[in-house]
N, C-alpha and C positions, 0 to 999 in steps of 0.2 A: 477588430481587436485581435493583435497578434496572436500567436496559437502559444500555450504556454509550455516552457521545456521541461521534457521530463528530468528527474536526476539519476543518472546514470552511475552504475559502478558494474565492474563484471564478477559473476559470482559473488551475487551479495547474499548476506543471511536471508535477509527478506526483501520482496519486492510488494512494496504497497501500494494497493489500485484502487484510485477514486471512480466514479462514473463519467463524471466530466467536470470541469472548472465552473465556477458561480461567476456571478458579474463581478466581484470582489478582487476576487482572484484573477481575473481578466482584465480587471484594471490595473492594477499593482504588478501583475507580471510575477505572484509568487504564489505556490499550492496553501491551500487551506487559509487562506488570508481572513476571511469572513469574520466580522467584527463579534466579538464574542464566542467562538469556534473552539472547543477545548482541545483540537487535536493535537497541537503542540505540548501543552501542559499533561495529556494522556499519557503520549512516549516517553516524558520526562519519569512521571510518576511510574510509571511500568518499569522502567528501569531500561527501555529500547533504547534510549536516548542516557548519556552519564550528566546531562545538564540539558537545560530549558533552553528551546531552540525559539526563535522568532520566525516567523514566516519568510522574513527578509534573508535568513539563511538554508532557506528550503536545502540549496545544495551540499551544507554541510552533511547534511543524512549519510551522504555517501562514504565519511569520515567514519562512519558507524555502522558499515555495512548495509545501509539500507538505500535500499531505489525507491522510486517512486513514480508514476505514472497514471493516467487516466485512459480508462476504455474509449472514452471519446475526447478528442481534442477541443470540440466547440463548447464555445463558454455560451451559458445560457443562464435565464432566470432560476429554472428547476430543469431537474433531469427529465421531467415528462415533456418538455418540448423539444429531446430528441426523434431524431425521425428512425423509425426501423431501419431501413438502408444503412446510416450512419452506426447502428449497433451493431448488424452484421460487421460490417466493414473491421468497425473497434474490435470485434472477436477476434478476426483475422490477425489485424495487424498487434493484438497484445498477445496470441500465440506464437506469434512471431518473436516478438521480443522476451519472451519465457523462453524459446527457444537458444535466440541467440546468449541471454545472460547468464543463464541455469542459475536462478537463485536456488538456494534451499528450500524458500517457500514463499509462497506466493500468499499474500492475505489480502483479501479480499474488503474494502471498508463498504461493510453495509451490506446485511441480509440480502435486501432487495438487488443488489449487484452480482452478487455470485448466483442466484436464483436465475437471473436474468442471461449471466454467461454461460451458465451449463444447461439452461431451457427448461429449469425444475418449476413444480407448480409451488405456489408459496405455502410453505409449510418450513418446519424447521426455527432453527435457529441459528445464533454463532458458536463457536467454538472449532477443532478438528474436523476437516471434512475428509470423504474416503477417496475423491477423486484427486486426480494428478494432473498435472499438465505440464509433458516435456521432461516428466522426473521429478519437477516441483511437488513438493505435497504444499495442500492447499489449506488454509485457516481463513475465519471469518472471524472481524470485530467487527462492533456496532457502529454505523456511521455518527460520526460525533456530533452531528448538527442538534442545537435545539430544541429541532423542530421536529426529532424522533420521539412519536411517544411511547414510543415502547421499550425505550430505554432514555426517559427523561433526565435523571439525574447526571453529574458527573459520576458519583461512585456505580452507577450499574453500567458505563461505559466503564469505567476503568477495571473492574472484575477482568471483561474481558481480554481487554490489552495486556494484564499481566499473565491470563492464561496463554497470549500469544507468547509474551516473553518466554515466560517458563517451555512451551512446546519448541520454540526455537533452541536452546539451551541443550532440551531432553534428544532433541533430533543432532546437535552438535556434539554430544557428551558418547550416541551412539553409532557416528560416524568410523567408523575403520580408516576413512581414507584424512580424517582430521588432524593429524599430525603431518602429514605430507603435505597437508593443502596451508598449514600454519607456518609452515617451514618456508615456502613459497611466496608468502603474502608478507614477510619477511623479509626477505630477499628482493623484493620490487617495491618502490613508493607507491599510494596508493593514487589510482587514477580515477578521479571524479570529475564528473563531464555535464553539462546540462546541452542537451538536446531541443 
């Protein structure tokens, strides 16, 4: 299968990080395309995006200051099919992307993904985290999959996507360079790319 392309924007408000593409996403070439996956509805209901995007519009996330990537690019049936060396390469590649893009927030889409990236024991849950990556703050939202037994319903997940939106808003308001950044953004067109 061809590699699923990242949605890239320089200095995004949020860089959303999934673990790897599932079979459906790999087949159609778009992120979070699984039948019944509520990822796109969660973004819209949490106000991270101003309208509901369909998975075919994933590149439009850049219009709203959101980038999107995966820890590992290989399409698999489940993340358990990923090999340890792939995960190690993915960690290094993600760290380079974060350093290059300079997001305000790195949001791991899945508690286990966050634990995997930082090599933490299986403990804790979603929310704001103490770690930073290349200056970016870290936040965790639940994996949106319907198979996520820890957060089985839409509302259980939505609580944390809304918390992410509030976290980003709070960081923006606390940033003394925000005025300069806004002026710079207004002076250049958005450069959304898919790689």
